[in-house]
N, C-alpha and C positions, 0 to 999 in steps of 0.2 A: 776414267782411269781403269786398267785392267785389273781384274782380281789379284793377279799374281803379285802386280806392284803394291797393291793394298796390303798384301800379306807381308812384303818386305818392309813398307812403313810402319806397320804395326809392331812387327818382331823388332826392327832395329831402334825403333823410337824407344821401346822398353829398355833395350840393351842400353842406349845413350843415357838414360834415366836411372838405370841400376846396372853398374858393371858385374854385378854377380849373375845377372842374365846371360847365358850363353846363345848361341846362335839357335839354339832350339828350345829356350825357355830357361828355367833356372838351372845353374850347373852347365859349364862349357861342354858341349858335346865331345870336344877331343881330348878332355880331361887336362888336368894341370893349370898353373896359372898363365897369364898372358905373356908374361916374361919368358916362360918356359916355352911355350908355343912358338913365340918369335924365334928362339933361338934355334927350335927344331926346324923350321922353314927358311932359316939362312940369315938372319940378323946377327951382327957382332955385339959384343957386351958394350963397347964404346958407343954404338948407335942407340941401344936401349937406354944408356945414361944420358945421352944427349938429349932424348925427347923428353917434353913437359910430362909432368905427372898427370895421369888420367888420359894420356893421348893413345897409349896402346891398349886396345881392347883384344888383343889376341885373335884377331878375326881373319887373317891374312892365309894365304897358301903359298907364299914365296916372297922373295925380296926384290922387286921390280927396280930398286935402286942399284942393286949389284949389277944391273945389266947394260946400264947407261952411264957415259961419263958426264958429269954435269959441269958446266963451266960457269963462272962468274958472270952476272949480268943477264942469263937467260931467263925466259917466261916457261915454267914448267906448270901443267894441267894435270890435277889427280882427280880420276874419275872415280866417285863412289868413297869420297874422301874421309868419312866416317868422324872420328873424333881429332883426326889431324895428324896421326903418327907419321904416315910416309911424307905428307906435305910439310912438316915441321923439319924433317931431315933433309929434304930437298931445298928448303928454306936457307937452312946453314950453308948450302953448298953454292947457291946463286948469289949470296952475299947481299949486301945493301943495294946494289945497282940492279939486281934482279928481282924476280918475284914470282910467287906460286900462287896458283888459284885451285881451290879445292871445291867441287861440286858434288853435291849429296841431294838424293830425293827426300830425305828424312829430315824434317825440320829440328828435330831433337837433337840430331846429329851436328848439323849446322850451328845450332845453339852452342853445344858443348865445345865443338872444335875452336868457334869464335872466342868462347870464355877461356879456353886453354892458350889461345894466342895471346890474349890480354894480360893474363895472369903472368905469362911467360916473358912478356916484352917483345915479342915477335912481330915485327911491324911490316914485314915482306911477305906474309901469308894472309890471303884473304878466302872466305868461305861462302860459297853462293848456293842457294837453294834452286834444284833445277833436275830434270829428268836428263840422264844422258843420251838418249835418243833424240833430244833436242836441246842441245848445249847452249846456255846463255854466254857464249863466247864468240868473239867475232872472228871473221873469216881471216886465216892466214895470219894468226897473231901467236901461236905458240912454238916454240923450240922443242918441247919434249912432252909428250903426253904418258903419263904412268898409271896403272890401275892394279889393284891387289884383289883377286878373289871377287869380283863384282860383276863384270860383264856377263858372267854365267845367270845372273839373277834377272836378266832384261829378256822380255819377250821376243824381241827384234834386235838380234845381234848384229845382223847386216847393217841396221840404221845405225848402230852405235858405231860401227866401223867407218861409214860414209861420213858422220859427224867428225870423228878423229881426223880423216883425210881433209875434211872442210876447214878445220880450225888451225891444222899445222901450217907452218910456213913452208914453202918449197925446200926441200931437203931436210925437213923436220922429222924427228926420230919418235919412236913408239917402243916402250918397255912395259911389258904386261906379264903379271904371274895370273893364271886362273885354271879352273878345273874343266878338263874335257872328258870325253868318254871314248874307251878303247874296247866295248863290248855293249850288250844290250843292258838297259836299265828297267826294271820291273816296272810296269805301268802305274802301279799302287804308289811308287815313290814320286811319279811325276805329278800325281794328283794330290799329293799330301804336301801341307803348308810347311810342316816341321822340315821335311826332306828339301823342300824348295830353298827355304830360308837358310838351311846348311849348306847350301850351294851345291847340293846333289841333284834334285829335281829338275833344274833348269839347264843342267849341262848338256851339250851336244856333242857329237861325234867329232873327234879331232879334225878329221878332214873337211867336215862343214865350217868347222871354226876357223881353220887356216884358209881353206877356199874363200871365206866371207871376206876376211882381211885383204886378198888379193882382188877379189871382185869389186871391192870398194875403191880400189886404186892404190892401194899400198902396196910397196915394193920391197923387195930383199926380206920376205918373210922368213923367219928363222927360228925354230925351236932350239933354244940355246941349253936348256936342261929340262929333266921330267924325272919325276918319282911317282911311284905308286901312293896314292893319298888315302887309301881304306882307313889305316889307323888314324888319319887326321879327321875325318869325318863322320866315320862310323860309330855307333854307341847309342846314344839315347835320342837319335835323330829318326827313328822310324825305319833304320836300314841295319841290317846286320853284316859283320864284316864278310862272312862266307858270301854272301851274294853281290858284293862290291869288289873284292879282291881280282885284280886284273881288268876292273871295268873303269873305275874312276882314278883318272891320273892327273896331276899337277904338272902344268908346263910352265915354262918361262920363255916368253917369245919376244923377239925385236923385228921391227920393221921401220920403213921410213916412206916419208911422201917423196916421189920423185922430184928432183930438181929442175 
């Protein structure tokens, strides 16, 4: 396993077992509570109230569920599912005839999400330990893939998008919120574990990100919304706001596998 994946497993394992840990260590790097952060990035009050206690850790950078209509009976895959926040919201929409599968590389997150599901009595969501560059999912078995500020953490983003294309049914959809670069990032941030785990250090150029989606065979790639993400990620994460302004952007993207 690569050094950067080990960084992610260690840092997010600590967050899973101690919610007071932010993405960069003690104290959330963006400040405020998990609920406040979720509202800032696009979640509604009713969504926050519907999720099981302890599922929202305030680690996203958008609301991928707002990008796609989810129908009862569908199968939804959540990449980097964490404690289960987006997966549980999706589970309520697919209903008892549908299912949601969350995949996360961190054993502690999988354990926490599974415990959250059991405690809340949510039977149509399951969580699997796995690398999103090699998904433990069958070919052409998923209607919708969602992900929230996770793909930036992976070394091989092209492989992630190829895996997404593989597991989607023909005509299946993609809804992703993530961070991309619209300017040069200082090298010291690329080599810093804190910056990487706070979703800064692993971000790539917008053109490279969207291009990797298209190269993987995904069609109709479209940026639905975007926002400067400086205030979301700067602070105690090894990065100063002045060096990130206009550089780090949160985008919400949709795509589909051709039918």
